[in-house]
Backbone as CSV, one residue per row, in Angstrom:
resi,resn,N_x,N_y,N_z,CA_x,CA_y,CA_z,C_x,C_y,C_z
1,UNK,117.603,118.634,113.319,118.414,118.366,112.147,117.884,117.112,111.442
2,UNK,117.844,117.186,110.134,117.380,116.065,109.332,118.564,115.413,108.639
3,UNK,118.434,114.114,108.344,119.466,113.370,107.628,118.874,112.763,106.373
4,UNK,119.681,112.667,105.334,119.253,112.027,104.093,119.038,110.540,104.356
5,UNK,117.975,109.984,103.805,117.641,108.580,104.014,118.690,107.635,103.435
6,UNK,119.429,108.065,102.425,120.418,107.184,101.799,121.824,107.428,102.334
7,UNK,122.299,108.655,102.255,123.705,108.923,102.592,123.921,109.340,104.049
8,UNK,122.846,109.617,104.767,122.904,110.029,106.176,123.656,111.330,106.413
9,UNK,123.817,112.146,105.381,124.431,113.460,105.556,123.379,114.437,106.075
10,UNK,123.842,115.384,106.852,122.944,116.396,107.404,122.316,117.216,106.287
11,UNK,121.048,117.532,106.463,120.314,118.360,105.509,120.045,119.702,106.171
12,UNK,120.501,120.742,105.514,120.332,122.098,106.024,118.979,122.657,105.566
13,UNK,118.360,123.506,106.376,117.079,124.108,105.983,117.135,124.824,104.634
14,UNK,118.275,125.432,104.316,118.396,126.144,103.040,118.315,125.167,101.861
15,UNK,118.759,123.928,102.040,118.653,122.928,100.978,117.185,122.598,100.705
16,UNK,116.385,122.529,101.746,114.953,122.279,101.589,114.304,123.483,100.910
17,UNK,114.677,124.672,101.356,114.108,125.911,100.820,114.355,126.044,99.323
18,UNK,115.534,125.662,98.847,115.875,125.824,97.437,115.616,124.572,96.606
19,UNK,114.888,123.598,97.166,114.474,122.437,96.392,115.559,121.418,96.118
20,UNK,116.633,121.423,96.905,117.707,120.457,96.727,117.410,119.155,97.463
21,UNK,116.362,119.170,98.272,115.983,118.031,99.102,114.470,117.892,99.041
22,UNK,113.995,116.656,99.066,112.555,116.411,99.109,112.225,115.523,100.300
23,UNK,111.041,115.727,100.861,110.549,114.884,101.939,109.506,113.948,101.346
24,UNK,109.757,112.657,101.456,108.853,111.641,100.927,108.600,110.591,101.995
25,UNK,107.357,110.340,102.287,106.965,109.335,103.280,107.702,109.546,104.607
26,UNK,107.863,110.811,104.991,108.498,111.121,106.260,110.014,111.075,106.249
27,UNK,110.626,110.792,105.092,112.078,110.736,104.985,112.570,111.851,104.073
28,UNK,113.738,112.367,104.382,114.349,113.408,103.560,115.366,112.772,102.625
29,UNK,115.349,113.225,101.375,116.246,112.692,100.348,116.909,113.830,99.594
30,UNK,118.256,113.753,99.407,118.900,114.614,98.414,118.390,114.133,97.064
31,UNK,118.192,115.014,96.119,117.669,114.622,94.814,118.578,113.615,94.127
32,UNK,119.889,113.792,94.250,120.833,112.854,93.642,120.755,111.480,94.298
33,UNK,120.602,111.439,95.598,120.497,110.161,96.313,119.225,109.426,95.906
34,UNK,118.130,110.167,95.784,116.873,109.557,95.359,117.027,108.943,93.972
35,UNK,117.615,109.699,93.054,117.796,109.218,91.683,118.691,107.985,91.656
36,UNK,119.728,107.975,92.472,120.640,106.828,92.523,119.931,105.594,93.079
37,UNK,119.189,105.748,94.151,118.554,104.613,94.823,117.394,104.034,94.013
38,UNK,116.541,104.895,93.501,115.352,104.434,92.793,115.534,104.383,91.278
39,UNK,116.699,104.814,90.799,117.008,104.837,89.370,116.005,105.661,88.570
40,UNK,115.518,106.730,89.197,114.643,107.681,88.516,114.737,109.026,89.221
41,UNK,114.588,110.063,88.464,114.675,111.413,89.016,113.299,111.877,89.472
42,UNK,113.289,112.698,90.513,112.042,113.324,90.948,111.711,114.449,89.993
43,UNK,110.464,114.558,89.625,110.035,115.618,88.724,109.135,116.577,89.473
44,UNK,109.301,117.851,89.193,108.425,118.866,89.769,107.105,118.853,89.015
45,UNK,106.007,118.922,89.745,104.680,118.924,89.120,104.111,120.313,89.168
C-alpha cells in the first residue's frame, strides 16, 4: 500500500491507473496535494 507524501491517505492502485496520483522521486502524490504543496499543477507531457 502506498501513501500520499502530503496527506498520508492510502493510494489505491486504481487511482494510479486513472492518473489521479503521480509518483515523483519515489513518493506518491495526489494531484491536488501536489498542487497545494508546490503551488503548481502537474502537467501531462
